[in-house]
MARLO-422857 format. One record per atom (N, C-alpha, C): residue number from 1; residue in three letters; chain; x, y, z. Coordinates in Angstrom, 3 decimals. Layout:
<rs>
@resi->NUM | resn->ALA | chain->A | x->X | y->Y | z->Z
...
</rs>
This chain:
<rs>
@resi->1 | resn->MET | chain->A | x->-23.578 | y->-12.722 | z->-5.070
@resi->1 | resn->MET | chain->A | x->-23.941 | y->-11.337 | z->-4.604
@resi->1 | resn->MET | chain->A | x->-23.571 | y->-10.876 | z->-5.389
@resi->2 | resn->SER | chain->A | x->-24.535 | y->-9.572 | z->-5.610
@resi->2 | resn->SER | chain->A | x->-25.189 | y->-8.711 | z->-6.550
@resi->2 | resn->SER | chain->A | x->-24.009 | y->-6.953 | z->-5.962
@resi->3 | resn->THR | chain->A | x->-23.924 | y->-6.625 | z->-6.899
@resi->3 | resn->THR | chain->A | x->-22.675 | y->-5.217 | z->-7.031
@resi->3 | resn->THR | chain->A | x->-23.477 | y->-4.524 | z->-5.841
@resi->4 | resn->THR | chain->A | x->-24.237 | y->-4.453 | z->-5.760
@resi->4 | resn->THR | chain->A | x->-24.871 | y->-3.358 | z->-5.209
@resi->4 | resn->THR | chain->A | x->-25.347 | y->-3.896 | z->-3.376
@resi->5 | resn->ALA | chain->A | x->-25.045 | y->-5.439 | z->-3.124
@resi->5 | resn->ALA | chain->A | x->-25.498 | y->-6.044 | z->-1.990
@resi->5 | resn->ALA | chain->A | x->-24.202 | y->-5.727 | z->-1.456
@resi->6 | resn->TYR | chain->A | x->-23.215 | y->-6.004 | z->-2.360
@resi->6 | resn->TYR | chain->A | x->-21.809 | y->-5.890 | z->-1.904
@resi->6 | resn->TYR | chain->A | x->-21.393 | y->-4.465 | z->-1.248
@resi->7 | resn->ALA | chain->A | x->-21.831 | y->-3.831 | z->-2.473
@resi->7 | resn->ALA | chain->A | x->-21.375 | y->-2.498 | z->-1.815
@resi->7 | resn->ALA | chain->A | x->-22.018 | y->-1.663 | z->-1.111
@resi->8 | resn->LYS | chain->A | x->-23.133 | y->-2.167 | z->-0.361
@resi->8 | resn->LYS | chain->A | x->-24.118 | y->-1.982 | z->0.892
@resi->8 | resn->LYS | chain->A | x->-22.796 | y->-2.792 | z->2.344
@resi->9 | resn->VAL | chain->A | x->-22.646 | y->-3.803 | z->1.891
@resi->9 | resn->VAL | chain->A | x->-22.485 | y->-4.477 | z->3.127
@resi->9 | resn->VAL | chain->A | x->-21.042 | y->-4.280 | z->3.438
@resi->10 | resn->TRP | chain->A | x->-19.678 | y->-3.446 | z->2.652
@resi->10 | resn->TRP | chain->A | x->-18.365 | y->-2.725 | z->2.612
@resi->10 | resn->TRP | chain->A | x->-18.901 | y->-1.889 | z->3.079
@resi->11 | resn->LYS | chain->A | x->-19.871 | y->-0.632 | z->2.941
@resi->11 | resn->LYS | chain->A | x->-20.227 | y->0.487 | z->3.453
@resi->11 | resn->LYS | chain->A | x->-20.475 | y->0.078 | z->5.258
@resi->12 | resn->GLU | chain->A | x->-21.460 | y->-0.212 | z->5.393
@resi->12 | resn->GLU | chain->A | x->-21.481 | y->-0.932 | z->6.653
@resi->12 | resn->GLU | chain->A | x->-20.136 | y->-1.688 | z->8.144
@resi->13 | resn->ALA | chain->A | x->-19.454 | y->-2.285 | z->6.720
@resi->13 | resn->ALA | chain->A | x->-18.321 | y->-3.030 | z->7.664
@resi->13 | resn->ALA | chain->A | x->-17.282 | y->-1.987 | z->7.597
@resi->14 | resn->ARG | chain->A | x->-17.723 | y->-0.880 | z->6.985
@resi->14 | resn->ARG | chain->A | x->-16.286 | y->0.421 | z->6.947
@resi->14 | resn->ARG | chain->A | x->-16.630 | y->0.977 | z->8.477
@resi->15 | resn->THR | chain->A | x->-17.838 | y->0.951 | z->8.681
@resi->15 | resn->THR | chain->A | x->-18.030 | y->1.888 | z->10.580
@resi->15 | resn->THR | chain->A | x->-18.029 | y->0.777 | z->11.235
@resi->16 | resn->TYR | chain->A | x->-17.718 | y->-0.640 | z->11.203
@resi->16 | resn->TYR | chain->A | x->-17.163 | y->-0.791 | z->12.166
@resi->16 | resn->TYR | chain->A | x->-15.381 | y->-0.918 | z->12.517
@resi->17 | resn->ALA | chain->A | x->-14.933 | y->-1.006 | z->11.738
@resi->17 | resn->ALA | chain->A | x->-13.637 | y->-1.056 | z->11.370
@resi->17 | resn->ALA | chain->A | x->-12.798 | y->0.334 | z->11.073
@resi->18 | resn->LEU | chain->A | x->-13.520 | y->1.259 | z->10.786
@resi->18 | resn->LEU | chain->A | x->-12.708 | y->2.976 | z->11.011
@resi->18 | resn->LEU | chain->A | x->-13.280 | y->3.821 | z->12.096
@resi->19 | resn->THR | chain->A | x->-12.129 | y->4.752 | z->12.689
@resi->19 | resn->THR | chain->A | x->-13.072 | y->5.479 | z->12.953
@resi->19 | resn->THR | chain->A | x->-13.734 | y->6.461 | z->12.335
@resi->20 | resn->PRO | chain->A | x->-15.041 | y->7.190 | z->12.972
@resi->20 | resn->PRO | chain->A | x->-16.137 | y->8.188 | z->12.438
@resi->20 | resn->PRO | chain->A | x->-14.925 | y->8.980 | z->11.421
@resi->21 | resn->ASP | chain->A | x->-14.026 | y->9.436 | z->11.553
@resi->21 | resn->ASP | chain->A | x->-13.234 | y->10.506 | z->11.069
@resi->21 | resn->ASP | chain->A | x->-13.278 | y->9.719 | z->9.698
@resi->22 | resn->GLN | chain->A | x->-12.402 | y->8.283 | z->9.824
@resi->22 | resn->GLN | chain->A | x->-11.843 | y->7.831 | z->8.547
@resi->22 | resn->GLN | chain->A | x->-13.076 | y->7.309 | z->7.372
@resi->23 | resn->VAL | chain->A | x->-14.141 | y->7.128 | z->8.508
@resi->23 | resn->VAL | chain->A | x->-15.357 | y->6.736 | z->7.351
@resi->23 | resn->VAL | chain->A | x->-15.687 | y->8.056 | z->6.706
@resi->24 | resn->ALA | chain->A | x->-15.648 | y->9.120 | z->7.116
@resi->24 | resn->ALA | chain->A | x->-16.034 | y->10.512 | z->5.980
@resi->24 | resn->ALA | chain->A | x->-14.875 | y->10.253 | z->5.594
@resi->25 | resn->SER | chain->A | x->-14.224 | y->9.510 | z->5.257
@resi->25 | resn->SER | chain->A | x->-13.022 | y->10.146 | z->4.293
@resi->25 | resn->SER | chain->A | x->-13.017 | y->9.084 | z->3.527
@resi->26 | resn->PRO | chain->A | x->-12.060 | y->9.057 | z->2.046
@resi->26 | resn->PRO | chain->A | x->-12.252 | y->7.992 | z->1.168
@resi->26 | resn->PRO | chain->A | x->-11.511 | y->7.107 | z->1.482
@resi->27 | resn->LEU | chain->A | x->-11.147 | y->6.400 | z->2.133
@resi->27 | resn->LEU | chain->A | x->-9.999 | y->6.015 | z->3.214
@resi->27 | resn->LEU | chain->A | x->-10.883 | y->4.270 | z->2.653
@resi->28 | resn->VAL | chain->A | x->-10.603 | y->3.433 | z->2.102
@resi->28 | resn->VAL | chain->A | x->-10.743 | y->2.181 | z->1.084
@resi->28 | resn->VAL | chain->A | x->-12.482 | y->2.375 | z->1.437
@resi->29 | resn->GLY | chain->A | x->-12.592 | y->3.365 | z->0.113
@resi->29 | resn->GLY | chain->A | x->-13.541 | y->3.009 | z->-0.276
@resi->29 | resn->GLY | chain->A | x->-14.391 | y->2.406 | z->-0.645
@resi->30 | resn->ARG | chain->A | x->-13.403 | y->1.683 | z->-1.736
@resi->30 | resn->ARG | chain->A | x->-13.757 | y->-0.087 | z->-2.623
@resi->30 | resn->ARG | chain->A | x->-12.690 | y->-0.668 | z->-1.767
@resi->31 | resn->PRO | chain->A | x->-13.407 | y->-2.292 | z->-1.822
@resi->31 | resn->PRO | chain->A | x->-12.461 | y->-3.043 | z->-1.471
@resi->31 | resn->PRO | chain->A | x->-11.058 | y->-3.151 | z->-2.614
@resi->32 | resn->TYR | chain->A | x->-11.089 | y->-2.535 | z->-3.894
@resi->32 | resn->TYR | chain->A | x->-10.194 | y->-2.461 | z->-4.435
@resi->32 | resn->TYR | chain->A | x->-8.754 | y->-1.689 | z->-3.632
@resi->33 | resn->ASP | chain->A | x->-9.248 | y->-0.923 | z->-2.815
@resi->33 | resn->ASP | chain->A | x->-8.433 | y->0.027 | z->-2.173
@resi->33 | resn->ASP | chain->A | x->-7.168 | y->-0.743 | z->-1.403
@resi->34 | resn->LEU | chain->A | x->-7.883 | y->-1.394 | z->-0.500
@resi->34 | resn->LEU | chain->A | x->-6.922 | y->-2.553 | z->-0.210
@resi->34 | resn->LEU | chain->A | x->-5.928 | y->-2.860 | z->-1.101
@resi->35 | resn->ARG | chain->A | x->-6.013 | y->-3.503 | z->-1.766
@resi->35 | resn->ARG | chain->A | x->-4.801 | y->-3.420 | z->-2.586
@resi->35 | resn->ARG | chain->A | x->-3.476 | y->-2.277 | z->-2.796
@resi->36 | resn->HIS | chain->A | x->-4.079 | y->-1.396 | z->-3.059
@resi->36 | resn->HIS | chain->A | x->-3.301 | y->-0.752 | z->-3.393
@resi->36 | resn->HIS | chain->A | x->-2.480 | y->-0.058 | z->-1.623
@resi->37 | resn->ALA | chain->A | x->-3.372 | y->-0.333 | z->-0.616
@resi->37 | resn->ALA | chain->A | x->-3.056 | y->0.036 | z->1.138
@resi->37 | resn->ALA | chain->A | x->-1.622 | y->-1.114 | z->0.924
@resi->38 | resn->THR | chain->A | x->-1.993 | y->-2.443 | z->0.488
@resi->38 | resn->THR | chain->A | x->-1.238 | y->-3.624 | z->0.603
@resi->38 | resn->THR | chain->A | x->0.107 | y->-3.592 | z->0.030
@resi->39 | resn->VAL | chain->A | x->0.208 | y->-3.235 | z->-1.009
@resi->39 | resn->VAL | chain->A | x->1.636 | y->-2.929 | z->-2.464
@resi->39 | resn->VAL | chain->A | x->2.102 | y->-1.968 | z->-1.297
@resi->40 | resn->SER | chain->A | x->1.470 | y->-0.742 | z->-0.904
@resi->40 | resn->SER | chain->A | x->2.479 | y->0.799 | z->-0.534
@resi->40 | resn->SER | chain->A | x->2.942 | y->0.006 | z->0.975
@resi->41 | resn->LEU | chain->A | x->1.905 | y->-0.524 | z->2.037
@resi->41 | resn->LEU | chain->A | x->2.599 | y->-1.101 | z->3.394
@resi->41 | resn->LEU | chain->A | x->3.782 | y->-1.480 | z->3.084
@resi->42 | resn->TRP | chain->A | x->3.720 | y->-2.905 | z->1.786
@resi->42 | resn->TRP | chain->A | x->4.860 | y->-3.767 | z->1.642
@resi->42 | resn->TRP | chain->A | x->5.821 | y->-3.461 | z->0.983
@resi->43 | resn->LEU | chain->A | x->6.075 | y->-2.068 | z->0.271
@resi->43 | resn->LEU | chain->A | x->6.854 | y->-1.328 | z->0.171
@resi->43 | resn->LEU | chain->A | x->7.464 | y->-0.144 | z->1.053
@resi->44 | resn->ASN | chain->A | x->7.145 | y->0.554 | z->1.424
@resi->44 | resn->ASN | chain->A | x->7.092 | y->1.461 | z->2.519
@resi->44 | resn->ASN | chain->A | x->7.982 | y->0.385 | z->4.111
@resi->45 | resn->SER | chain->A | x->7.846 | y->-1.081 | z->4.272
@resi->45 | resn->SER | chain->A | x->8.300 | y->-2.141 | z->5.179
@resi->45 | resn->SER | chain->A | x->8.964 | y->-2.728 | z->4.250
@resi->46 | resn->GLY | chain->A | x->9.911 | y->-2.019 | z->3.365
@resi->46 | resn->GLY | chain->A | x->11.011 | y->-2.204 | z->3.247
@resi->46 | resn->GLY | chain->A | x->11.385 | y->-3.457 | z->2.198
@resi->47 | resn->VAL | chain->A | x->10.224 | y->-3.906 | z->2.136
@resi->47 | resn->VAL | chain->A | x->10.140 | y->-5.186 | z->1.026
@resi->47 | resn->VAL | chain->A | x->10.801 | y->-5.324 | z->-0.300
@resi->48 | resn->PRO | chain->A | x->11.155 | y->-5.326 | z->-0.594
@resi->48 | resn->PRO | chain->A | x->12.287 | y->-4.898 | z->-2.080
@resi->48 | resn->PRO | chain->A | x->11.107 | y->-5.203 | z->-3.103
@resi->49 | resn->ALA | chain->A | x->11.365 | y->-4.233 | z->-4.506
@resi->49 | resn->ALA | chain->A | x->10.374 | y->-3.462 | z->-5.354
@resi->49 | resn->ALA | chain->A | x->10.093 | y->-5.081 | z->-6.235
@resi->50 | resn->PRO | chain->A | x->11.426 | y->-6.196 | z->-5.999
@resi->50 | resn->PRO | chain->A | x->11.580 | y->-7.062 | z->-7.155
@resi->50 | resn->PRO | chain->A | x->10.293 | y->-8.029 | z->-6.336
@resi->51 | resn->ASP | chain->A | x->10.348 | y->-7.948 | z->-5.004
@resi->51 | resn->ASP | chain->A | x->9.201 | y->-9.463 | z->-4.598
@resi->51 | resn->ASP | chain->A | x->7.669 | y->-8.464 | z->-4.807
@resi->52 | resn->VAL | chain->A | x->8.042 | y->-7.115 | z->-4.232
@resi->52 | resn->VAL | chain->A | x->6.420 | y->-6.560 | z->-4.130
@resi->52 | resn->VAL | chain->A | x->5.767 | y->-6.748 | z->-5.377
@resi->53 | resn->ALA | chain->A | x->6.660 | y->-6.545 | z->-6.866
@resi->53 | resn->ALA | chain->A | x->6.007 | y->-6.512 | z->-7.825
@resi->53 | resn->ALA | chain->A | x->5.603 | y->-7.769 | z->-8.636
@resi->54 | resn->GLU | chain->A | x->6.540 | y->-9.037 | z->-8.229
@resi->54 | resn->GLU | chain->A | x->5.862 | y->-10.702 | z->-7.793
@resi->54 | resn->GLU | chain->A | x->4.566 | y->-10.757 | z->-7.608
@resi->55 | resn->ARG | chain->A | x->4.595 | y->-10.377 | z->-6.169
@resi->55 | resn->ARG | chain->A | x->3.300 | y->-10.521 | z->-5.317
@resi->55 | resn->ARG | chain->A | x->2.729 | y->-9.925 | z->-5.789
@resi->56 | resn->ALA | chain->A | x->2.322 | y->-8.215 | z->-6.347
@resi->56 | resn->ALA | chain->A | x->1.388 | y->-7.939 | z->-6.898
@resi->56 | resn->ALA | chain->A | x->0.941 | y->-8.236 | z->-7.928
@resi->57 | resn->GLY | chain->A | x->1.846 | y->-9.110 | z->-9.265
@resi->57 | resn->GLY | chain->A | x->1.640 | y->-9.227 | z->-10.545
@resi->57 | resn->GLY | chain->A | x->1.642 | y->-8.170 | z->-11.400
@resi->58 | resn->HIS | chain->A | x->2.217 | y->-7.231 | z->-10.862
@resi->58 | resn->HIS | chain->A | x->3.306 | y->-6.488 | z->-12.134
@resi->58 | resn->HIS | chain->A | x->4.762 | y->-6.620 | z->-12.330
@resi->59 | resn->SER | chain->A | x->5.525 | y->-5.746 | z->-13.475
@resi->59 | resn->SER | chain->A | x->6.676 | y->-5.340 | z->-13.499
@resi->59 | resn->SER | chain->A | x->7.002 | y->-4.193 | z->-12.694
@resi->60 | resn->VAL | chain->A | x->8.132 | y->-4.821 | z->-12.288
@resi->60 | resn->VAL | chain->A | x->8.828 | y->-3.303 | z->-11.456
@resi->60 | resn->VAL | chain->A | x->8.923 | y->-2.053 | z->-11.864
@resi->61 | resn->ASP | chain->A | x->8.655 | y->-2.060 | z->-13.119
@resi->61 | resn->ASP | chain->A | x->8.574 | y->-0.649 | z->-13.929
@resi->61 | resn->ASP | chain->A | x->6.874 | y->-0.147 | z->-13.478
@resi->62 | resn->VAL | chain->A | x->6.119 | y->-1.104 | z->-14.082
@resi->62 | resn->VAL | chain->A | x->4.712 | y->-0.864 | z->-13.637
@resi->62 | resn->VAL | chain->A | x->4.300 | y->-0.333 | z->-11.887
@resi->63 | resn->LEU | chain->A | x->5.541 | y->-1.378 | z->-11.588
@resi->63 | resn->LEU | chain->A | x->5.292 | y->-1.354 | z->-9.795
@resi->63 | resn->LEU | chain->A | x->5.433 | y->0.376 | z->-9.242
@resi->64 | resn->LEU | chain->A | x->6.874 | y->1.140 | z->-9.475
@resi->64 | resn->LEU | chain->A | x->7.586 | y->2.046 | z->-9.223
@resi->64 | resn->LEU | chain->A | x->6.959 | y->2.945 | z->-9.743
@resi->65 | resn->ARG | chain->A | x->6.164 | y->3.042 | z->-11.227
@resi->65 | resn->ARG | chain->A | x->5.649 | y->4.110 | z->-11.541
@resi->65 | resn->ARG | chain->A | x->4.034 | y->4.489 | z->-11.581
@resi->66 | resn->VAL | chain->A | x->3.340 | y->3.428 | z->-10.418
@resi->66 | resn->VAL | chain->A | x->2.229 | y->3.650 | z->-9.918
@resi->66 | resn->VAL | chain->A | x->2.216 | y->3.585 | z->-8.641
@resi->67 | resn->TYR | chain->A | x->3.362 | y->3.047 | z->-7.553
@resi->67 | resn->TYR | chain->A | x->3.189 | y->3.127 | z->-6.339
@resi->67 | resn->TYR | chain->A | x->4.513 | y->3.432 | z->-5.742
@resi->68 | resn->GLY | chain->A | x->5.527 | y->4.626 | z->-6.639
@resi->68 | resn->GLY | chain->A | x->6.167 | y->4.929 | z->-6.027
@resi->68 | resn->GLY | chain->A | x->6.436 | y->6.095 | z->-5.870
@resi->69 | resn->LYS | chain->A | x->5.487 | y->6.714 | z->-6.033
@resi->69 | resn->LYS | chain->A | x->5.293 | y->7.848 | z->-4.876
@resi->69 | resn->LYS | chain->A | x->4.093 | y->7.573 | z->-3.328
@resi->70 | resn->CYS | chain->A | x->4.502 | y->6.503 | z->-3.282
@resi->70 | resn->CYS | chain->A | x->3.985 | y->6.526 | z->-1.869
@resi->70 | resn->CYS | chain->A | x->4.729 | y->5.655 | z->-1.076
@resi->71 | resn->ILE | chain->A | x->5.809 | y->5.491 | z->-1.514
@resi->71 | resn->ILE | chain->A | x->7.538 | y->5.303 | z->-0.684
@resi->71 | resn->ILE | chain->A | x->7.752 | y->6.682 | z->-0.162
@resi->72 | resn->ASP | chain->A | x->7.601 | y->6.037 | z->1.400
@resi->72 | resn->ASP | chain->A | x->7.812 | y->7.414 | z->2.142
@resi->72 | resn->ASP | chain->A | x->8.646 | y->7.141 | z->3.369
@resi->73 | resn->GLY | chain->A | x->9.440 | y->7.721 | z->3.963
@resi->73 | resn->GLY | chain->A | x->10.472 | y->7.676 | z->5.204
@resi->73 | resn->GLY | chain->A | x->11.606 | y->6.460 | z->5.227
@resi->74 | resn->GLN | chain->A | x->12.322 | y->6.109 | z->3.755
@resi->74 | resn->GLN | chain->A | x->13.258 | y->5.422 | z->4.071
@resi->74 | resn->GLN | chain->A | x->14.343 | y->6.087 | z->4.081
@resi->75 | resn->ARG | chain->A | x->14.304 | y->7.140 | z->3.579
@resi->75 | resn->ARG | chain->A | x->16.112 | y->7.810 | z->3.491
@resi->75 | resn->ARG | chain->A | x->16.685 | y->7.822 | z->4.623
@resi->76 | resn->GLU | chain->A | x->16.456 | y->7.507 | z->5.648
@resi->76 | resn->GLU | chain->A | x->17.557 | y->7.369 | z->6.571
@resi->76 | resn->GLU | chain->A | x->18.148 | y->5.901 | z->7.111
@resi->77 | resn->VAL | chain->A | x->17.295 | y->4.788 | z->6.653
@resi->77 | resn->VAL | chain->A | x->17.657 | y->3.429 | z->6.366
@resi->77 | resn->VAL | chain->A | x->18.451 | y->3.227 | z->5.430
@resi->78 | resn->ALA | chain->A | x->17.935 | y->3.926 | z->3.845
@resi->78 | resn->ALA | chain->A | x->19.180 | y->4.051 | z->3.017
@resi->78 | resn->ALA | chain->A | x->20.278 | y->4.215 | z->3.215
@resi->79 | resn->ASN | chain->A | x->20.561 | y->5.747 | z->3.409
@resi->79 | resn->ASN | chain->A | x->21.532 | y->6.386 | z->4.204
@resi->79 | resn->ASN | chain->A | x->22.407 | y->5.496 | z->4.916
@resi->80 | resn->GLN | chain->A | x->22.145 | y->4.772 | z->6.025
@resi->80 | resn->GLN | chain->A | x->23.041 | y->4.014 | z->6.531
@resi->80 | resn->GLN | chain->A | x->23.072 | y->2.585 | z->6.299
@resi->81 | resn->ARG | chain->A | x->22.646 | y->2.277 | z->5.266
@resi->81 | resn->ARG | chain->A | x->23.192 | y->0.968 | z->4.186
@resi->81 | resn->ARG | chain->A | x->23.826 | y->1.309 | z->3.633
@resi->82 | resn->ILE | chain->A | x->23.861 | y->2.120 | z->2.552
@resi->82 | resn->ILE | chain->A | x->24.867 | y->3.226 | z->2.016
@resi->82 | resn->ILE | chain->A | x->26.333 | y->2.924 | z->2.910
@resi->83 | resn->ALA | chain->A | x->26.327 | y->3.998 | z->3.886
@resi->83 | resn->ALA | chain->A | x->27.146 | y->4.181 | z->4.884
@resi->83 | resn->ALA | chain->A | x->27.982 | y->2.654 | z->5.330
@resi->84 | resn->ARG | chain->A | x->27.064 | y->1.784 | z->5.585
@resi->84 | resn->ARG | chain->A | x->27.536 | y->0.559 | z->6.010
@resi->84 | resn->ARG | chain->A | x->28.069 | y->-0.069 | z->4.513
@resi->85 | resn->ALA | chain->A | x->27.750 | y->-0.028 | z->3.808
@resi->85 | resn->ALA | chain->A | x->28.819 | y->-0.398 | z->2.467
@resi->85 | resn->ALA | chain->A | x->29.922 | y->0.003 | z->1.948
@resi->86 | resn->LEU | chain->A | x->29.700 | y->1.887 | z->2.190
@resi->86 | resn->LEU | chain->A | x->31.431 | y->1.937 | z->1.556
@resi->86 | resn->LEU | chain->A | x->31.890 | y->1.732 | z->2.312
@resi->87 | resn->THR | chain->A | x->31.944 | y->1.170 | z->4.413
@resi->87 | resn->THR | chain->A | x->33.193 | y->1.206 | z->5.285
@resi->87 | resn->THR | chain->A | x->33.572 | y->0.078 | z->4.656
@resi->88 | resn->ALA | chain->A | x->32.213 | y->-1.184 | z->4.602
@resi->88 | resn->ALA | chain->A | x->32.721 | y->-2.489 | z->4.400
@resi->88 | resn->ALA | chain->A | x->34.371 | y->-3.088 | z->3.976
</rs>
């Protein structure tokens, strides 16, 4: 399949999978963006960084340098884990 044909199919598929506002955004503008979304999802789901790095084919250092800024919303869970560890 040519790159042009692939891009055309991808662009059309986005219109079926996304809302009109999302289609107008850069969200998954390229198939490669799905990789970034997947790795970010794994990290934000609490999968340990070494496991995510292995699945993504990165070192932990590279993983955190590239995707560390995507980790969000885990402070409260981390605080609870720390508090439990300190009282155990």
